[in-house]
C-alpha positions as CSV (number, residue, x, y, z in Angstrom):
1,M,-59.6,29.2,-70.4
2,S,-60.4,32.4,-68.4
3,K,-59.7,35.8,-69.8
4,M,-58.6,38.3,-67.7
5,S,-60.4,41.7,-68.1
6,Q,-58.7,44.9,-69.0
7,S,-59.3,46.1,-65.4
8,V,-57.8,43.1,-63.7
9,A,-54.7,43.7,-66.0
10,A,-54.5,47.2,-65.2
11,R,-54.7,46.2,-61.6
12,V,-51.9,43.6,-62.1
13,E,-49.8,46.5,-63.7
14,E,-50.4,48.8,-60.6
15,L,-49.3,46.1,-58.1
16,L,-46.1,45.5,-60.1
17,R,-45.4,49.1,-60.1
18,E,-46.0,49.3,-56.4
19,Q,-43.8,46.2,-55.6
20,L,-41.0,47.6,-57.8
21,S,-41.3,50.9,-55.9
22,E,-41.0,49.2,-52.6
23,L,-37.9,47.6,-53.9
24,G,-36.5,51.1,-54.4
25,I,-36.8,51.0,-58.3
26,D,-38.2,54.3,-59.9
27,V,-40.7,52.6,-62.5
28,N,-40.9,55.8,-64.3
29,K,-37.1,55.5,-65.3
30,L,-37.2,52.0,-66.4
31,E,-36.2,51.3,-69.9
32,P,-37.9,48.6,-71.8
33,H,-34.7,46.6,-72.0
34,E,-34.5,46.7,-68.3
35,I,-37.9,45.2,-68.1
36,V,-37.2,42.5,-70.5
37,E,-34.0,41.5,-68.7
38,N,-35.3,41.5,-65.2
39,M,-39.1,40.7,-65.3
40,K,-40.3,37.3,-65.8
41,C,-43.7,35.7,-65.6
42,D,-44.3,32.1,-65.2
43,V,-47.8,30.8,-66.2
44,F,-49.0,27.7,-64.9
45,S,-51.6,25.1,-66.2
46,D,-54.5,26.4,-63.8
47,E,-53.7,29.8,-65.2
48,S,-52.0,31.2,-62.2
49,M,-49.1,33.5,-62.6
50,I,-46.0,34.4,-60.8
51,Y,-44.2,37.6,-61.7
52,Y,-40.4,37.8,-60.7
53,W,-37.9,40.6,-60.7
54,K,-34.4,39.7,-60.7
55,G,-35.3,36.2,-59.8
56,E,-37.3,37.2,-56.8
57,P,-41.1,36.6,-56.8
58,V,-43.0,40.0,-56.3
59,L,-46.7,39.1,-57.4
60,R,-48.8,35.9,-57.7
61,V,-52.1,36.1,-59.6
62,E,-54.7,33.2,-59.2
63,P,-57.9,32.8,-60.7
64,E,-61.0,31.7,-58.8
65,S,-64.0,30.1,-60.6
66,A,-67.4,30.7,-59.2
67,E,-70.2,28.1,-59.6
68,D,-71.9,30.6,-62.1
69,G,-68.9,30.2,-64.4
70,T,-67.3,33.7,-63.7
71,T,-63.7,34.1,-62.8
72,S,-62.3,36.4,-60.2
73,W,-58.7,36.9,-59.7
74,R,-56.7,37.0,-56.2
75,M,-53.5,38.8,-56.2
76,F,-50.8,38.3,-53.7
77,T,-47.8,40.6,-53.2
78,K,-44.4,39.5,-52.1
79,D,-45.3,40.1,-48.5
80,D,-48.2,37.6,-49.0
81,L,-46.1,35.0,-50.7
82,P,-44.6,31.9,-48.7
83,A,-40.8,32.2,-48.2
84,Q,-38.8,30.3,-50.7
């Protein structure tokens, strides 16, 4: 199991904020209960994740393992995701 570093987790949070802002949401005014009600994250067996806002995918995060055993994380915003 690959552990996401704090810097990668911070980048995921930054991208989520950007994606919500692009949807016209003022992330600074979001209440915790609004996030709980509207944000969902599916985690898959390969450790990839898809974040959803109100049912719409906004960010996909995928691990990539190198031969030396290190893991890097690729991130795809809603503009990069395939149409559903």
